[in-house]
N, C-alpha and C positions, 0 to 999 in steps of 0.2 A: 436310543433312536427307536427301537422296536416298541418300547413302552409308549413313546410319543405317538407313533403310528397307530398303535392299538387304541389309544385315547382319542385320536382324531377320527378313527373309524367308528367308534361308539357314538361320537358327536354327530357324524354325518348320517348314521343310520337312524338316530332318534329324531333328527330334524335337519333340514337342509340349511346350511349356513352360507350367507352371501357376503361377499367382500365388496362393500360399497366403494372402496377406494379404487379397486381394479375395474369395477363397473364404470366409474367416472373416467378412468384413463382410456378404456376401450372405446367408450362413447365419444370421448374427445378426439381420439385418432380417427374414428369412422366419420364423425361429423365434419372434421377438418378435411378429410380425404374426399368425401362426397361434395362438400362445398367447393373445394378447389377444382374438381373435375367438372362440376356444373358451370363454374365461371369460364372454363376452357371451351365449353360447348359453343360452337358458332351460333346456333339458334336453338331455341327450345322447341320441343314437340308441340305443334299446334293442337294436337288431339288430347292433351292432358285432361284427365278427369279426377276430380278431388276424391271420389270414392276409391278409385284405384290407388292413389297415393296414400290414402288413409289405411287401406289394407296392407300396403307395404310397411308402413310405420307401425301398425299393430303387430304384424309378424316380427318385424325387427326388434321391437321392444320385448316381446316374449323371448326371442332368441338370446338377446343380450342379458336379460335377467337370469336366465338359466345358465348362461356362460359364466356369470359371476359366482356361481356356486363353488365353494371351496372343495377341492378333491384332496383326499388324504395323501396322495403321492405327488400331487401337482400336475397330473395329466391323467387322462382316461379316454376310453373309446367314446364315452358319452360327451366329453368335451370336444372331441374331434367332430362329432355330429353337429354340435352347435357352432363350431368354428366354420364348418362347411356351410351351414345354413346362413350364417351371417354374411359370408363372402359371396356365395353363389346364388342364394335365394333372397337376399336383401340388398346389400350394397351394389353389386354388379347390375342386377336387373333394374334397380331404382334409377341408377345413372343412365342405363340404356333407355329406360322409359322416358326420363326427363329430356334426354338428348334426341330421342327418336331414332337411335342407331342400334337396332338389334342385329346380332350376327346372322350371317347367311341370307337366304332368299325367302320369298313368300312371307314377308313381314306383314302383309295385309291380314294374315291369319291372327296376328296378335292384337285383337280388338280389345277395347276396354272391358267388354263383358267377359271375354275369355280370361283376361288378366285378373279380374276380380274373382272369377270362379277358381282359377288356378291358385290364387293366394288363399282362398278359403280351404281348398284341398290341402295345401301345404301346412296350414295351421292345424287342420284336423289330423293330419299325419303326425305332426310334431306333438300334439297333445296326447294322442294315443301312444306314441313312442315313450313319452315321459311317464305316463300313468303305468304302462307295462314295466318300465324300468324300475319304478318305485315299488310296485307290487310283487315283482318276481322274487321268489324265495332263493336267496343266494346260497343257502346251505343245502338245498335239495340235491341229491346225488343223481348224476346222469352218466351214461356210458362214455360220452365224449369228455365229460368232466374228469372221469377216472383216467382217461388217456392223457389229458393235459396235465394231470397231477403225477404222472409217472416220472420216476427219477432216471436220469442217465447214469447208470452205475458203472459201466465198463468204459472208463475214461480213455484208455489206450486204444481200444477198438474203434471208438467213435472218431477220435482224432486221426487215427491211422488211415481209415478209409476215406474220410473227408479230405485229408491232405493229398492222398494218392489220386483220387478222382479229380480234385481241383487242379493239381499239377498237370494231369493228362489233358484236361479241358483247355488249360492255358497253352499247352503244346499244340493242341488242335487249332486254336485261334491263330497262333503264330504261323502254322503251316498253311492255313487257308488265306491269311492276310498277306498281301504282297509287301506290306510294311506295317509295323506296329502302330504307326500314326493313324491308320484306319480305325483303330479302336477308340480314338480320342474324340471323335465327333459322331453324333447321331446320323449325320448326313452320309457318312461313309461306313459306319459300323455294319449296316445291313449287307454290304458287299461281301462280307465274310461268309454269309449263308446263301449265296446265290445258287449253289449246286445242290441244295437239299430241299425237300418238300416242306410245305407249311407246318404240318404236325411235328416233323423232326426239328425244324427250326425253333418251334415253340419249346420243345423239350430241352434243346441245347440252351436256348436263350434264357429260359426261366429256371428250370430245375438245376441244370448243370452250372448256369451262371450264378445261381444262388448258393452253391455249395461252399465256395470260399467265404461267403458272408456268414454262413452257419458256423464255419470253422472259427472265424474271428470272434463271433458272438460267444461261442462256447469257451474259447480261451479266456476271454474277458470275464465271463460269468464265473468260471472255475477259479480264476485268480481272486475274485472278490470273496468267494466262499472260503478259500483256503489261505488267503492272505499271502500268497506267493505266486510268482508268474515266471514262465519260461520266456525270456525276452527274445530269444532266437525264433521261437515258434510264433510269438506275437508279431515280430517284424515280418516274418515270412507270410503269415496270414494277411496282415495289413497290405503288403505289397500285392498279393494275389487279388485282394478285393479291389484295390485301386486300378490295377491293370485290366482286370476282367469287367469291372463296373465303373469305368471312369465317369465322373459326374456329367461331363458334356457329351459322352458317347452313348448314353442310354436314355430311354424315355424319361421325361421329367418326373412322372409319378414313381417310376422305379428308383430313380436317384434319390428322391425324397424319402421313400419308404426304407431304402437300404441304409442311407447315412443317418437318418433320424433314428432308425431302429438301433443301429450300433451305438449312437450317442445315449439312448435310453438304457441299453444294456449296461453301459459303463456308469451312467449317472444313477439309475434306479429310482431316485426320488429327489424332488426339488424342495429345498428349505423354504424358499419363497414360492408359495403354492400357486400363484397366478403368473409367475414369470414366463412359464412355457407358453401361455396364451398370447401374451403381448409379443414375445419373440416370434411366434408362429405367424401372427397377422402381419407384422412388419416385414419379416423375411419373405412371406408369400407375395406381398405387394411388390417387393424389390427384385427378388431372385427369380421368381417364376417367369416373368417376361424375358429376362436376360438369357436364360437357358434356351429359349426358343431360337436364338441366333444360330445355334449349332444343329438345328433340325434338318436343314437341307444343304449344308455346306461342310467341307472339310475344315478341320480346326485351324489350319494355317490360312485358309481363305476367309474364315469368319473373323479371325484376329487381325488379318492384314488388310481386309477390305475397308472401304469407306462407308460401309453400311452402318447407319445409325440405329441404335436401339429404338424400338417404337416408343412413342410417348405413352404416358400412363393412360390417357384417354383413348388412344388408339388400341392399347392392349385390352382395356376393360370392355371395349365394344367389338372385339374380334371373337373368333371361334373358340379361343381358350376359355371364354366365359359364356359358353352357349347353353349351359345346363338348363337355365330357366326358360329361355326361348324355345328350346327343344321340348320341354315339358308342355308348354302352351301349344306347340304344333302337334304334339302327341294327342292332346285333348281334342284338337280340331279333327285329326285323322280318325280317332276312335269314334267321335260323334258322327262322322260321315260313313265309316265302314264297319264300325263295331269292334269290340275287343277280340283278341285272339283266343280267349278262353283257356289260357294257360299254355298255349303252344310255345310262346317265347320262353316262358319259364322252364319248360321241359328241355328246350334246346340249351338253355343255360346250365341246367343241372347235369345234362349229358354232353357237356362240352368236349369230353375226351373221345367221343365216338367219331371216327373219321367220316368225312363226307362221301368217301368212296363206299362206305357201308350204308350210311343214311343219306341218300342222295338229295332228299328234300329237307334236310336238316335246316332249321331256322337260322337266319343270319342274326347278327346283333341287332338289338332294338333300334339303336340310332341309325344303323344301315337300313333297317326295315322302313322306318319313317321317311328317311331321305328318298328311298326307292319309291315309296308310294306317292311322294310329292313330285317325282320325276326328276330328281337332281342327278347330275352325273357324278358329283362329288358326294360320297357317302360316309366318309370318316368323321362322323359327328357323334356327339354324346347323347345319352338318354339317362337322366338321373334316376335314382332308385324309385322315387315317387312316380316317375314316368313309366318305369317298368311295372309298377303296381297297376297303373291305369291302362296300359296297353294290353295287359294280360286279362284283367277282370273288370275293367271299368272302375266305377266308384267303389265297388266291393273289394277291389284290390288294395285300396288305401288302408283299411283296418288290418287286413291280412299281413301285408308287408310291414306296417308300422309295429304291430304286435311282435312279429317274428324278429325284427331288428332290435326292439327294446329288450326282448328276452335274451337274445344272443349276446348283446353288448353287456348286459348286466351280469350274465354268467361269466363272461371272460374277464370283465373288470374285477369281479369278486375273486375269481381263481388266481389272477395275477397278484392282487393285493395279499391274498392268503399266502402265496409263495414268498412274498417279501418279508412278512412278519414272522413266519415260522422258521425254525432253525433246521438246516439240513446241510450236510457236507457235500451232497450231490446236487447237480443242477436239474431242475424240473423242466419238462417239455414246455409248459406255459411260459417259463422264463426265457426260452429261446425263440418263441414265436410271437407272443403278445407284443413286444416292443416294435416288431415290424408290421403287425396288424394295425397299429396306430396310423401308419402311412397308407396301408392298403385299404383301410376303411374309407379314407378320403377318396380314393379311386373308385371304390364300389359305389359310393354315394353320387359321384359325378357320372359314372357309367361309361359305356353301357355294361350291363351285368355279365354278358358273355365273356368279354375280354378280362374284366376285373376279377371275376370269380376264378377263371382259369389261371390267371397270374398268381392269385392268392393261394390257391390249392397247390399249384405247381411249385411254388416257392416252399410250401410246407412239407412236401414229400420227403426230403432227406431226413428230417427229424423223425417222421413216422416210420421210415425205413429202419432207423436205429432202434426204435421201440420194437419193431417186428423182429429184427435180428436178435435183440436181447431175449425176447420171448422164445424164439426158436432155438437159440444156441444155449441159453442158460435157464430155460424153463421159468422165466419170470411170469408171474401170474398177473394178467390184466385186471 
């Protein structure tokens, strides 16, 4: 297997290999899906412009061609980027444009001129991302790279404190919840944290809620390394994950990142290299809307009510797929009021600073745009390309694209290296990268303030273990 992976890696480094079969399958799925939803549209948008449609098709073609690239493991952060772009920056907005049904308000801002301009910026962002990804030296050493390549050497220490903290956290949830059923629906899960402040709630919800996930991931990864498994520990860790992170009880992006990550930790590599992409697209189309039923209801109410799941057309034109339209609105706001000159980015990077200390701390960029437009509802997205634009205008496009291409290439290379090298111990990258697959999707959709805080907050337990081993056993970083 390792020889095969190494061979695949050499092939992909020397030249990108495209799978025409999977490209045909994905195009067939998307064309059928788009055509079906177009037929469901009561009436077409009377303001359709052929140049706007052409830019959508040009971008979509580029995304699909890149998505057909064969990955050595069958998945990568780069593939997640193109999966996001296909779904949120091509299919969804094209259907919204054709039907004239963009999410939220002030749709008059989404003029043909702005849509064409937005599509040009999206293509520029993607081309720069791709070029950076290709040109980045995967072997160059960095400080963070050394951290991600650290081995978790003290097996009992890591399992012990993860298990203890996770058990105490579950006991806390049981104490705060009047019934365990509250944990099974997103509409009632938040009631557990009504008596704590927002920063404390985030720490409990993200970092402590993720500890059982790290425990299960480590048990699985260790079992694969050592060809043996403690079944009792596996069962206990699995139970804690399910109870603390029930699929219908947590936010959809969290559910996706957690359970997809656990699956990747177990699977490690796909023999059919493009199976992951097809499964991801189909699952996203079907499961993503269904999980929304539990967003504002208790699980027994959602399952027992006569509420019908939204139709596919209703789903694709709602706020769940608002990333593109919010990017166009961001362009409109920036053209009117100017960029923030990095203020939003500073707030994102210093997300951990309490508002009691930094009273005028920036809100999330989606919230900021909604506020500037005078909306009372501000829980909207702002995609990463929108974050680039609201911070620095058009200059932000290359800055964010290059940074994203560099980071994804480094992480993809580090994880691939951890798979092909032999080690009895589990590496930090093996415990985090599988979950970054899902978190990257959240980061791309935005906004960056919430997605970055969740990603870093989730990663903290693994970095704590690295710090503990360094302090207690003088492990050299």
